[in-house]
Each structure stands twice: as C-alpha cells, then as structure tokens.
C-alpha positions as CSV (number, residue, x, y, z in Angstrom):
1,X,-33.4,1.6,-3.5
2,X,-31.0,-1.0,-2.0
3,X,-27.7,-1.5,-3.8
4,X,-26.0,-5.0,-4.0
5,X,-22.4,-5.8,-4.7
6,X,-20.7,-9.1,-5.5
7,X,-17.7,-9.2,-3.2
8,X,-16.2,-12.1,-5.1
9,X,-15.5,-9.6,-7.9
10,X,-12.5,-7.4,-7.1
11,X,-14.0,-4.2,-8.6
12,X,-17.4,-4.8,-7.2
13,X,-15.9,-5.6,-3.8
14,X,-14.0,-2.4,-3.6
15,X,-17.0,-0.4,-4.6
16,X,-19.3,-2.3,-2.3
17,X,-17.1,-1.9,0.8
18,X,-16.7,1.8,0.1
19,X,-20.5,2.2,-0.3
20,X,-21.2,0.1,2.8
21,X,-18.8,2.1,4.9
22,X,-20.4,5.3,3.7
23,X,-23.9,4.0,4.5
24,X,-22.9,2.9,8.0
25,X,-21.4,6.4,8.7
26,X,-24.7,7.9,7.5
27,X,-26.6,5.8,10.0
28,X,-28.0,3.4,7.4
29,X,-28.2,-0.4,7.5
30,X,-26.1,-2.9,5.6
31,X,-26.1,-6.6,5.1
32,X,-22.7,-8.4,5.2
33,X,-21.5,-12.0,5.1
34,X,-19.9,-13.6,8.2
35,X,-18.4,-16.9,9.0
36,X,-21.8,-18.2,10.4
37,X,-24.8,-16.5,8.7
38,X,-25.5,-13.2,7.0
39,X,-25.8,-10.3,9.3
40,X,-27.6,-6.9,9.3
41,X,-25.5,-4.2,10.7
42,X,-25.3,-0.6,11.8
43,X,-23.0,1.8,13.5
44,X,-22.9,0.6,17.1
45,X,-22.8,4.2,18.4
46,X,-25.7,5.6,16.4
47,X,-28.8,4.9,18.5
48,X,-31.3,5.7,15.7
49,X,-29.5,3.2,13.4
50,X,-29.6,0.4,16.0
51,X,-33.3,1.2,16.5
52,X,-33.9,0.9,12.7
53,X,-32.0,-2.4,12.8
54,X,-34.3,-3.8,15.4
55,X,-37.4,-2.5,13.6
56,X,-36.2,-4.0,10.3
57,X,-36.0,-7.4,12.0
58,X,-39.2,-7.0,13.9
59,X,-37.3,-7.4,17.1
60,X,-37.8,-5.8,20.5
61,X,-35.3,-4.0,22.8
62,X,-35.5,-7.0,25.1
63,X,-33.2,-8.8,22.6
64,X,-30.2,-6.5,22.4
65,X,-28.0,-6.4,19.3
66,X,-24.5,-8.1,19.5
67,X,-21.5,-6.1,18.4
68,X,-18.9,-7.2,15.9
69,X,-15.3,-5.9,15.9
70,X,-12.5,-6.1,13.4
71,X,-9.6,-6.7,16.0
72,X,-9.3,-8.0,19.5
73,X,-7.5,-4.7,20.4
74,X,-10.8,-3.0,20.0
75,X,-12.0,-4.7,23.2
76,X,-9.8,-2.5,25.3
77,X,-12.1,0.5,24.6
78,X,-15.4,-1.4,24.9
79,X,-15.3,-3.7,27.9
80,X,-14.3,-3.7,31.6
81,X,-13.5,-6.3,34.2
82,X,-12.3,-8.6,31.4
83,X,-10.7,-11.6,33.1
84,X,-7.6,-13.5,32.1
85,X,-9.8,-16.5,31.2
86,X,-11.8,-14.2,28.9
87,X,-8.6,-13.2,27.1
88,X,-7.6,-16.8,26.8
89,X,-10.8,-17.5,25.0
90,X,-10.2,-14.6,22.7
91,X,-6.7,-15.8,21.9
92,X,-7.9,-19.3,21.2
93,X,-11.1,-18.7,19.2
94,X,-11.0,-15.2,17.6
95,X,-11.6,-14.5,14.8
96,X,-14.2,-17.2,14.9
97,X,-17.7,-18.4,16.1
98,X,-17.4,-17.4,19.7
99,X,-19.5,-14.5,21.2
100,X,-18.5,-13.2,24.6
101,X,-20.9,-11.5,26.9
102,X,-18.9,-8.9,28.9
103,X,-19.5,-5.8,30.9
104,X,-19.2,-2.8,28.7
105,X,-17.4,0.4,29.7
106,X,-20.0,2.6,31.5
107,X,-18.8,5.7,29.7
108,X,-19.8,4.4,26.3
109,X,-22.5,6.4,24.5
110,X,-24.5,3.7,22.8
111,X,-28.0,2.1,23.0
112,X,-28.1,-1.5,21.8
113,X,-31.3,-2.4,23.6
114,X,-31.9,-3.6,27.2
115,X,-28.3,-4.8,27.8
116,X,-28.2,-4.3,31.6
117,X,-24.6,-3.0,31.3
118,X,-23.3,-5.9,29.2
119,X,-22.4,-6.4,25.5
120,X,-22.2,-9.5,23.4
121,X,-19.1,-9.1,21.3
122,X,-17.4,-11.2,18.6
123,X,-14.7,-11.0,15.9
124,X,-16.0,-12.9,12.8
125,X,-13.7,-15.0,10.6
126,X,-14.7,-13.5,7.3
127,X,-12.5,-11.2,5.2
128,X,-15.3,-9.0,4.0
129,X,-16.7,-8.5,7.5
130,X,-13.3,-7.8,8.9
131,X,-12.4,-5.3,6.2
132,X,-15.7,-3.4,6.8
133,X,-15.3,-3.5,10.6
134,X,-11.7,-2.3,10.3
135,X,-12.9,0.7,8.2
136,X,-15.9,1.8,10.3
137,X,-15.3,0.4,13.8
138,X,-17.6,-1.6,16.0
139,X,-21.0,-2.4,14.4
140,X,-24.2,-3.6,15.9
141,X,-24.9,-6.8,13.9
142,X,-27.7,-9.4,14.2
143,X,-28.6,-12.2,11.8
144,X,-30.1,-10.7,8.6
145,X,-33.6,-12.3,9.0
146,X,-37.1,-11.3,10.1
147,X,-37.6,-12.3,13.7
148,X,-38.9,-15.9,13.8
149,X,-37.5,-16.8,10.4
150,X,-34.4,-18.8,9.6
151,X,-31.1,-17.0,9.6
152,X,-30.0,-16.5,6.0
153,X,-27.0,-18.4,4.5
154,X,-27.0,-16.4,1.3
155,X,-27.6,-12.8,0.3
156,X,-30.8,-13.7,-1.7
157,X,-32.5,-14.9,1.4
158,X,-31.5,-11.8,3.4
159,X,-32.7,-9.5,0.7
160,X,-36.0,-11.3,0.3
161,X,-36.7,-10.7,3.9
162,X,-35.3,-7.2,4.5
163,X,-35.7,-5.5,1.1
164,X,-35.2,-1.8,1.0
165,X,-34.9,-1.4,4.8
166,X,-31.2,-2.0,4.0
167,X,-29.1,0.4,1.9
168,X,-26.3,-1.9,0.8
169,X,-26.0,-5.7,0.5
170,X,-22.6,-7.2,0.3
171,X,-23.0,-10.6,-1.5
172,X,-20.2,-12.9,-0.6
173,X,-21.9,-16.1,-1.8
174,X,-23.0,-18.8,0.6
175,X,-21.7,-18.5,4.1
176,X,-19.1,-21.1,5.2
177,X,-21.4,-22.4,7.9
178,X,-24.9,-22.2,9.1
179,X,-24.3,-22.9,12.8
180,X,-24.5,-19.8,15.0
181,X,-21.7,-18.8,17.3
182,X,-21.4,-20.2,20.8
183,X,-22.1,-17.6,23.5
184,X,-20.1,-17.5,26.7
185,X,-20.8,-15.2,29.6
186,X,-17.5,-13.9,31.0
187,X,-19.0,-11.5,33.5
188,X,-18.8,-14.1,36.3
189,X,-15.8,-15.5,38.1
190,X,-16.2,-18.7,36.1
191,X,-17.3,-18.5,32.4
192,X,-20.7,-19.9,31.5
193,X,-21.7,-21.3,28.2
194,X,-25.1,-19.7,27.5
195,X,-25.6,-21.2,24.0
196,X,-23.8,-24.0,22.3
197,X,-23.2,-23.3,18.7
198,X,-20.2,-23.9,16.5
199,X,-18.0,-24.6,19.5
200,X,-18.8,-27.4,21.9
201,X,-18.3,-27.4,25.7
202,X,-15.4,-29.8,25.2
203,X,-13.6,-27.5,22.8
204,X,-14.1,-24.6,25.1
205,X,-12.9,-26.5,28.1
206,X,-9.6,-27.2,26.4
207,X,-8.9,-23.5,27.1
208,X,-11.1,-22.9,30.2
209,X,-11.4,-26.2,32.0
210,X,-13.8,-24.8,34.6
211,X,-16.4,-23.7,32.1
212,X,-19.9,-24.2,33.3
213,X,-23.0,-24.8,31.0
214,X,-26.2,-22.9,31.7
215,X,-29.3,-25.0,32.3
C-alpha cells in the first residue's frame, strides 16, 4: 500500500522524507516534486529498482532514465570528459531546468537502460527533491506518468497513473512549472541543444555562444 505525505506540513515532510529515503535504499520507487513536473525515482545504482521504474511507466530500455543529483559536486564521481563549457552551463543554470547529456565514468556499476556510455543528469531547483537527493545520493528519475500520458503537475495525477507500484508519494502541491527541462549534449566539442524546454537557445547562448541546435 502506497504512503503519501504532505511536504508543506513540517511534521509530515520530515516523516515523508525519512520514509522516502528508506524506500529508495530498499530498492523501492518514490514519487517526488521537482521544479518542472513530478518525477518517479529510484536508486540510480540499483538495477532492479531502475527496471521496476521503467516497468511502472511502461517504458522500454531504449529510453534510458535520467539521473538527478543534489549538488554539482556529485558530477565529479559520475561523469568524465566534462568540458569547461559544460561547467559554465552548470554554474549558470543549476539548480534549474537544464539536463546535460555527458559521458559517464566507465567504472560506474549502474544500468539506466541503453545509454551508450552517456548519462542525462540534472540538479532540480526544488527543496524537497534536493533534500532527498542529498540524503540518498543520485537517483534515476523520470516524469511520474505512464508512457504516452501527460507528465503530472500534481501528486494526484501521478498517483492515479502509478498507484501502488510506488511505495512513497511526496506531495509538494502543484509544481512551479509544467515545461520540461532543456536538454544539452555536452559530449561533443560544441554543446548541442537536443530539446528546447524551459531554457531557450538564446538564454543558453548567453553562456555558450557557439551552442548548436539539433535538427
């Protein structure tokens, strides 16, 4: 039976975050608010949990799960060949709605799907998400919806779709925005905008003037 906690209530928030952290460590799924939409998350290093996440969404391995982190410093242990331009994007837009596709450290023992050696990573601008991520470390997080359905902007919508496949729901009220993050590939010599979301090419080019836009 899924448990749900109101993170706008101080007591419920403390209990909910504690229960969510315990669930993640047990390899279970949780739903959490972010600065874009609600996400469904699992421990990034527990392959069975990530597989359960994909199954709960009805999503295949050909669409790997992004990773959320609670601090830019966490990147040092996750990615390699991270350019100066990539760090400039981090400095300018994290925490916030920017996902960076980077090469992950080959030594990492995780299975996020068919990633071809890369990881899509982001630090969200939401206090509940950051607190949970700081407690448990990197999480595989995807939008908390069934594949093909709209991404949820509130906890009710997420719970209606995902039900008891999730152990803990953290209800932070409506999300601040419903526009997905922008995705920039930093594995190439020049960063490439793969998906325009909350950040426009013009905003990104203020930091990386040579940014290219994928067709």
